[in-house]
C-alpha positions as CSV (number, residue, x, y, z in Angstrom):
1,M,49.7,21.1,-103.2
2,E,47.7,21.6,-99.8
3,I,44.3,20.2,-99.4
4,K,41.6,21.2,-96.7
5,L,38.4,19.3,-96.1
6,Y,35.6,19.2,-93.2
7,N,36.1,17.0,-91.1
8,T,32.9,15.4,-89.7
9,L,34.2,13.9,-86.6
10,T,35.8,17.4,-85.5
11,R,33.7,19.6,-87.2
12,K,35.9,21.7,-89.0
13,K,37.5,22.1,-91.7
14,E,41.3,20.9,-92.0
15,I,44.2,20.6,-94.0
16,F,44.6,17.0,-94.9
17,Q,47.7,15.1,-93.8
18,A,47.5,11.2,-94.9
19,L,48.9,8.3,-92.8
20,D,51.0,7.8,-95.3
21,D,52.0,10.3,-97.9
22,G,52.7,7.1,-100.2
23,H,49.0,5.5,-100.3
24,V,45.8,7.6,-99.2
25,R,43.0,4.6,-98.4
26,V,39.2,5.8,-99.0
27,Y,36.0,4.1,-98.1
28,A,32.5,5.3,-99.8
29,C,29.4,3.5,-98.9
30,G,27.9,2.5,-101.9
31,P,24.2,1.2,-102.8
32,T,22.0,-1.3,-101.3
33,V,21.0,-2.8,-104.0
34,Y,17.0,-3.8,-104.1
35,D,15.8,-1.2,-106.4
36,K,17.1,1.7,-109.1
37,I,19.1,4.7,-107.3
38,H,18.2,7.9,-107.7
39,I,19.6,11.2,-108.0
40,G,20.0,11.5,-104.3
41,N,22.1,8.4,-104.1
42,A,24.4,10.0,-107.0
43,R,25.3,12.6,-105.5
44,P,28.3,11.3,-103.5
45,L,29.0,8.7,-106.3
46,V,29.8,12.0,-108.2
47,V,31.0,13.8,-105.8
48,F,33.5,11.7,-104.0
49,D,34.1,10.4,-107.9
50,V,36.1,14.2,-107.8
51,L,37.8,13.8,-104.6
52,V,39.5,10.5,-105.3
53,N,40.5,12.8,-108.7
54,L,42.3,15.5,-106.6
55,L,43.7,12.8,-104.1
56,R,45.2,11.0,-107.1
57,A,46.4,13.9,-108.5
58,T,48.3,14.9,-104.9
59,F,49.5,11.7,-103.9
60,P,51.4,8.6,-105.8
61,K,48.8,5.6,-104.8
62,V,45.3,6.2,-103.6
63,T,43.0,2.8,-102.9
64,Y,39.3,3.7,-103.3
65,V,36.8,1.1,-102.1
66,R,33.0,0.9,-102.6
67,N,31.0,-1.0,-101.0
68,I,27.9,-3.0,-102.2
69,T,25.1,-4.2,-99.5
70,D,23.9,-7.3,-100.6
71,V,22.1,-9.0,-98.1
72,D,19.1,-7.0,-95.9
73,D,15.7,-6.9,-95.0
74,K,14.9,-4.8,-97.7
75,I,16.3,-6.7,-100.3
76,N,14.5,-9.9,-98.8
77,A,11.1,-7.5,-99.2
78,R,11.3,-6.7,-102.8
79,A,12.4,-10.0,-104.2
80,A,9.3,-11.6,-102.4
81,E,7.0,-8.8,-103.6
82,R,8.0,-8.8,-107.3
83,G,8.4,-12.9,-107.4
84,V,12.4,-13.4,-108.0
85,S,14.9,-14.9,-106.4
86,I,17.1,-12.7,-103.9
87,N,20.2,-13.3,-106.4
88,S,18.7,-12.4,-109.6
89,L,16.9,-9.4,-107.4
90,C,20.6,-8.0,-107.0
91,G,22.5,-9.2,-110.2
92,E,19.6,-7.0,-112.0
93,T,20.4,-4.0,-109.7
94,I,23.4,-4.0,-109.6
95,K,23.7,-4.4,-113.7
96,Q,21.6,-1.5,-113.5
97,F,23.5,0.5,-111.0
98,H,26.9,0.5,-113.3
99,Q,24.7,1.3,-116.1
100,D,24.0,4.5,-114.0
101,T,27.7,5.2,-112.8
102,N,29.0,5.1,-116.2
103,A,26.4,7.7,-118.0
104,L,26.9,9.8,-114.9
105,L,30.9,9.5,-115.8
106,V,31.6,8.0,-112.4
107,S,35.3,6.1,-112.5
108,A,35.1,2.7,-111.2
109,P,36.3,2.2,-107.3
110,D,39.6,0.3,-107.4
111,K,37.7,-2.3,-105.1
112,E,33.7,-3.1,-105.5
113,P,33.4,-5.8,-102.4
114,R,29.8,-7.1,-101.9
115,A,29.0,-8.0,-98.4
116,T,27.9,-11.5,-99.1
117,Q,31.9,-12.5,-99.9
118,H,32.7,-11.6,-96.9
119,I,30.6,-13.3,-94.3
120,A,33.8,-15.0,-92.6
121,Q,35.7,-11.5,-92.0
122,M,32.0,-10.0,-90.5
123,I,31.8,-13.4,-88.0
124,A,35.8,-13.0,-87.2
125,M,35.5,-9.3,-86.0
126,I,32.1,-9.9,-84.2
127,G,34.2,-13.0,-82.3
128,Q,36.6,-10.2,-81.5
129,L,34.1,-7.6,-79.7
130,I,32.6,-10.4,-77.8
131,D,36.0,-12.0,-76.4
132,K,37.2,-7.6,-75.7
133,G,33.7,-7.5,-74.0
134,F,32.3,-5.4,-76.7
135,A,29.2,-7.7,-77.3
136,Y,27.3,-9.9,-76.6
137,E,25.3,-13.1,-77.5
138,A,21.4,-13.2,-76.6
139,E,18.8,-15.3,-78.4
140,G,20.5,-16.3,-81.2
141,H,21.5,-12.8,-81.8
142,V,25.1,-10.6,-81.4
143,L,24.6,-7.3,-80.3
144,F,27.3,-4.7,-79.5
145,S,27.2,-2.9,-75.8
146,V,27.2,0.7,-76.5
147,A,27.6,1.0,-72.6
148,N,30.7,-0.6,-72.9
149,M,32.2,2.0,-75.0
150,Q,32.8,5.2,-73.5
151,D,33.2,8.0,-76.1
152,Y,30.2,6.6,-78.2
153,G,28.4,8.7,-80.2
154,A,31.4,11.2,-80.6
155,L,30.8,11.5,-84.5
156,S,27.2,12.9,-84.6
157,G,28.0,15.0,-81.5
158,R,25.0,13.6,-79.4
159,S,24.5,12.3,-76.3
160,L,23.1,8.2,-76.0
161,D,20.3,9.8,-74.8
162,E,19.5,12.6,-77.7
163,M,20.8,9.7,-80.5
164,I,18.1,7.1,-79.0
165,A,15.4,9.5,-79.0
166,G,16.0,11.3,-82.1
167,A,16.5,7.8,-83.7
168,R,14.0,4.4,-84.5
169,V,15.8,2.4,-82.4
170,E,14.3,-1.4,-82.4
171,V,13.1,-2.4,-78.9
172,A,13.9,-6.3,-78.2
173,P,13.4,-8.0,-74.9
174,Y,16.6,-9.9,-75.6
175,K,19.0,-6.4,-75.3
176,R,20.8,-5.1,-72.4
177,D,19.9,-1.5,-73.5
178,A,17.6,-0.1,-76.1
179,A,20.4,1.4,-78.1
180,D,22.6,-1.7,-78.4
181,F,22.7,-3.0,-82.3
182,V,22.5,-5.9,-84.3
183,L,26.2,-7.4,-85.4
184,W,24.3,-11.1,-86.2
185,K,21.2,-12.3,-86.4
186,P,18.9,-15.5,-87.1
187,S,17.4,-16.0,-90.2
188,Q,14.1,-17.1,-91.4
189,E,13.6,-19.9,-93.5
190,G,14.3,-19.3,-97.2
191,L,15.9,-16.3,-96.5
192,P,20.2,-15.8,-96.9
193,S,21.9,-17.5,-93.8
194,W,25.7,-18.5,-93.3
195,D,26.6,-20.9,-90.3
196,S,28.1,-19.3,-87.4
197,P,29.5,-20.0,-83.7
198,W,26.0,-18.1,-82.7
199,G,24.0,-20.2,-85.2
200,A,22.5,-19.9,-88.5
201,G,22.4,-16.3,-89.6
202,R,22.8,-13.3,-91.5
203,P,25.2,-9.4,-90.4
204,G,23.6,-7.0,-89.8
205,W,23.8,-4.0,-91.6
206,H,27.0,-1.7,-89.9
207,I,29.4,-4.5,-89.3
208,E,29.5,-5.5,-93.0
209,C,31.2,-1.6,-93.8
210,S,33.3,-2.3,-90.8
211,A,34.5,-5.8,-92.1
212,M,35.0,-4.5,-95.6
213,A,37.1,-1.3,-95.0
214,A,39.8,-3.1,-92.6
215,E,40.2,-6.4,-95.0
216,Y,41.0,-3.7,-98.0
217,L,42.2,-0.1,-96.2
218,G,43.3,-1.5,-92.8
219,E,42.5,-1.1,-89.5
220,E,42.7,2.8,-89.4
221,F,42.9,4.3,-93.1
222,D,41.9,8.1,-94.4
223,I,39.0,9.0,-95.2
224,H,35.3,7.8,-95.0
225,A,33.2,8.9,-96.6
226,G,29.4,9.0,-96.8
227,G,25.8,10.6,-97.2
228,L,24.4,13.5,-94.1
229,D,21.6,10.9,-93.3
230,L,24.3,8.0,-92.6
231,I,26.4,9.7,-89.8
232,F,24.3,8.3,-87.1
233,P,23.2,5.6,-86.2
234,H,25.4,3.6,-89.3
235,H,28.9,5.7,-89.2
236,E,28.6,6.1,-85.7
237,N,28.3,2.4,-85.5
238,E,31.1,1.5,-87.7
239,I,33.3,3.5,-85.7
240,A,32.3,2.0,-82.6
241,Q,32.6,-1.5,-83.6
242,S,36.1,-0.6,-85.3
243,R,37.9,0.5,-82.8
244,C,36.8,-1.5,-80.2
245,A,37.5,-4.8,-82.5
246,H,41.4,-3.4,-83.0
247,D,41.8,-1.2,-80.5
248,T,42.3,1.5,-82.4
249,N,42.0,6.1,-81.5
250,H,40.6,6.0,-85.2
251,M,38.7,4.4,-87.7
252,A,39.5,6.9,-90.2
253,R,40.9,10.0,-89.4
254,Y,38.5,12.2,-92.2
255,W,34.6,12.1,-92.0
256,L,33.2,13.7,-95.0
257,H,29.6,13.9,-95.6
258,N,27.7,15.8,-98.7
259,G,24.1,16.8,-97.6
260,Y,20.4,16.1,-98.6
261,V,19.4,16.4,-102.5
262,T,16.1,18.1,-102.1
263,V,12.8,18.4,-104.2
264,D,11.3,22.0,-103.6
265,G,12.6,21.7,-100.3
266,E,11.8,18.5,-99.4
267,K,14.4,15.5,-99.2
268,M,14.0,13.1,-101.9
269,S,13.7,9.6,-100.7
270,K,11.8,6.7,-101.5
271,S,9.9,6.4,-98.8
272,L,8.1,10.1,-99.6
273,G,7.7,9.3,-103.0
274,N,9.4,12.2,-104.3
275,F,12.5,10.7,-105.7
276,T,13.9,10.6,-109.4
277,T,15.6,7.6,-110.3
278,V,18.6,8.2,-112.3
279,A,17.8,5.8,-114.8
280,K,14.5,8.1,-115.4
281,A,16.6,11.2,-115.4
282,L,18.6,9.9,-118.0
283,S,15.7,9.5,-120.5
284,T,15.6,12.8,-121.0
285,H,18.9,14.6,-119.6
286,R,22.1,13.4,-120.8
287,G,24.6,12.0,-117.8
288,E,27.3,14.6,-118.5
289,A,24.5,17.4,-117.8
290,I,23.0,15.2,-114.4
291,R,26.7,15.6,-113.8
292,L,27.5,19.0,-114.2
293,A,24.4,19.9,-112.6
294,L,25.0,17.9,-109.1
295,L,28.6,19.4,-108.9
296,S,26.9,22.8,-109.2
297,S,26.7,23.6,-105.6
298,H,29.0,23.0,-102.9
299,Y,28.5,19.2,-101.7
300,R,28.1,20.2,-97.9
301,A,24.7,22.2,-99.0
302,P,21.5,21.2,-99.8
303,F,20.9,20.6,-103.7
304,D,17.9,21.4,-104.6
305,F,16.9,18.8,-108.1
306,S,15.0,20.0,-111.1
307,D,14.7,19.2,-114.9
308,K,15.7,22.9,-115.4
309,L,19.1,23.1,-113.5
310,V,19.7,20.1,-115.6
311,K,18.6,22.2,-118.8
312,G,20.8,24.7,-117.4
313,A,23.6,22.2,-117.2
314,Q,23.3,20.7,-120.6
315,I,23.8,24.9,-122.1
316,I,26.9,25.3,-120.2
317,L,28.5,21.8,-121.2
318,D,27.6,23.5,-124.6
319,K,29.3,26.4,-124.5
320,L,32.3,24.8,-122.7
321,Y,32.8,22.1,-125.1
322,R,32.7,25.1,-128.4
323,A,35.4,26.8,-126.5
324,A,37.7,23.8,-125.5
325,A,36.9,22.6,-129.6
326,L,39.7,25.5,-130.5
327,N,42.4,23.4,-128.6
328,E,41.3,19.9,-130.0
329,A,44.9,18.8,-131.3
330,K,46.4,19.5,-128.3
331,Q,46.9,16.9,-125.0
332,P,45.3,18.3,-121.6
333,L,48.1,18.9,-118.9
334,S,48.2,16.4,-116.0
335,E,50.6,18.3,-113.8
336,P,48.6,19.8,-110.9
337,D,51.0,22.7,-110.2
338,K,50.7,23.3,-114.4
339,L,47.1,23.9,-114.4
340,D,45.0,26.9,-113.3
341,A,45.8,28.1,-110.4
342,V,42.3,29.9,-109.3
343,F,40.3,26.3,-110.3
344,M,42.6,24.1,-108.3
345,A,42.8,26.6,-105.3
346,A,38.9,25.9,-105.3
347,L,38.7,22.1,-105.9
348,S,41.9,22.1,-103.0
349,D,39.4,24.2,-100.6
350,D,37.2,21.9,-99.2
351,L,35.9,20.3,-103.1
352,N,34.1,23.9,-103.7
353,T,32.5,22.6,-107.3
354,P,31.0,25.5,-107.7
355,L,33.9,27.7,-107.6
356,A,36.0,25.2,-110.1
357,L,33.1,25.7,-112.4
358,T,32.7,29.5,-112.3
359,R,36.8,29.0,-113.6
360,L,36.1,26.5,-116.4
361,Q,33.3,29.2,-117.6
362,A,35.9,32.2,-117.3
363,L,38.9,30.2,-119.3
364,A,36.0,28.9,-121.6
365,S,35.1,32.9,-122.1
366,E,39.1,33.5,-122.7
367,A,39.2,30.7,-124.8
368,N,36.3,32.4,-127.1
369,K,38.3,35.5,-127.5
370,G,41.2,33.2,-129.0
371,S,43.8,32.1,-126.2
372,R,44.4,28.5,-126.9
373,E,46.2,28.5,-123.1
374,A,42.8,29.1,-121.8
375,A,41.4,26.3,-123.6
376,L,44.1,24.1,-122.8
377,Q,43.7,25.0,-119.4
378,L,39.8,24.2,-119.7
379,L,40.2,21.2,-121.1
380,S,42.8,19.9,-118.4
381,C,41.0,21.5,-115.3
382,A,37.6,19.8,-116.7
383,K,39.3,15.9,-116.1
384,Y,39.1,16.6,-112.4
385,L,35.3,16.5,-112.8
386,N,35.1,14.0,-115.3
387,L,33.8,16.8,-117.8
388,L,34.5,17.5,-121.5
389,E,35.9,14.0,-122.7
390,D,33.2,13.4,-124.7
391,K,34.6,13.8,-128.6
392,N,30.9,13.2,-129.9
393,W,29.1,16.1,-127.9
394,F,28.4,17.9,-130.6
395,K,28.0,14.8,-133.4
396,S,24.7,12.5,-133.7
397,D,23.2,10.6,-136.6
398,H,19.9,12.2,-135.4
399,A,17.9,14.3,-132.9
400,E,14.3,13.6,-131.6
401,G,12.5,11.8,-133.7
402,I,14.7,13.3,-136.9
403,E,17.4,11.9,-139.2
404,R,20.8,13.6,-140.1
405,S,19.5,13.0,-144.2
406,E,16.3,15.5,-143.4
407,I,18.1,17.8,-141.0
408,E,21.0,18.3,-143.8
409,A,17.5,18.2,-146.2
410,L,16.1,21.1,-144.5
411,I,19.2,22.9,-143.8
412,E,19.5,23.4,-147.6
413,A,15.9,24.5,-148.1
414,R,16.7,26.8,-145.8
415,N,20.0,28.4,-147.0
416,A,17.6,28.2,-150.4
417,A,15.0,30.4,-148.9
418,R,17.6,32.5,-147.3
419,A,19.5,33.2,-150.8
420,A,15.7,34.3,-152.4
421,R,15.1,36.5,-149.3
422,D,12.4,34.6,-148.0
423,F,13.3,35.1,-144.3
424,A,9.8,34.1,-143.1
425,Q,10.2,30.6,-144.4
426,A,14.1,30.3,-143.4
427,D,12.8,31.3,-139.8
428,A,10.0,28.7,-140.0
429,I,12.5,25.5,-140.5
430,R,14.6,27.0,-138.4
431,D,12.1,26.9,-135.4
432,K,10.9,23.3,-137.3
433,L,14.6,22.2,-136.5
434,A,14.5,23.7,-133.2
435,A,11.0,21.8,-132.4
436,K,13.1,18.9,-132.8
437,G,16.2,19.3,-130.5
438,V,18.2,20.9,-133.6
439,R,20.4,24.1,-133.0
440,L,21.5,25.9,-136.1
441,L,25.1,27.5,-136.2
442,D,25.4,29.9,-138.9
443,G,28.9,30.8,-139.9
444,P,31.3,32.2,-142.5
445,D,32.4,28.3,-143.6
446,G,28.0,28.2,-143.6
447,T,25.6,26.2,-141.2
448,S,25.9,23.5,-139.0
449,W,24.1,21.9,-136.4
450,E,23.8,20.5,-133.1
451,K,21.7,18.7,-130.6
452,S,20.2,21.3,-128.3
């Protein structure tokens, strides 16, 4: 099966060709664990989860690495603000992160390295860069010299002057050039610190991903993924460090970047205060509905988040689950070449999830007309999106503040009212249940219910 991906590095859609057909290697930037993740942070987790599913169906082995940044100025500041230890803050935030990703049906990566557990690898890589003339020591800092890398800036496609003008570059007297970035820096007393040849200190942000990617995926690997906002400076600097340390032409062959999540057209971010945490969204929406909503627009396009959109996704899921139930007894297919061709073509064309979801709804329509084959295809294809695997989607002991026993008693009262042709009372009971989040389903075998 041919997979096409838009490569930020070449600025075009390309047929994906693995470095090793027997083993595809993927790296994605994970969270900096100082706070709960918001919907904008969740988008790449969901999107690149689908990418890995597709790759696993196509290649015999895929290694997916998604890191955790647990040493950072933001972490230090938040721990001080809350009056807790850095270790306590990181542990609590990582636990919440895993709860959120589980609720969004995001599969665990093969490796989830923490930066603090790979300091030795970072120190070794910094030493290589110094030895090869790409880094220098100054006042307890080690900095990468961008002037010594001829094609620095190839990923973002901008000149060095343009990149500096458009970025918040730290001005420091010990820098040879304003664009030089930190590989190692001294730590203040009481903050995380490790011994190094350049004195006690801690790593810069960019070197962390370079070292962890090399540790688990090698000096060159297939795909590096992340948000659009990471292209510069983070990914640009990862490339510079990795290529110069390892004498390679590439760090990763393909670079994938998802578009921003917006709110009323403005980028969702903690700095703007317009963010919705995943935890908060989960308090009012089901995780699978949030996931489907995140997949409803193409991953490279902006995605405008709203409660209305997630409610619409819930309605779509209800319809898909109902159609899939026609095939409950059968096992989904697993071989890609036996799956629905339209769905697989959409997913293989740069992860066109909107078109793939449209096809799922078409299959659901066919299933509702009695096609068990369509129901089977629906279930099989949905697995690539981690959807339709909740066997209890329509089952619950209660809805919003109302127990099953009360629901069933009201259904009996409604049935009695209908038998007595008191339709006003029957409608009043239906409306009362609807207000509690209960949808009634009248059929030839009687009345059943589900959470709305």
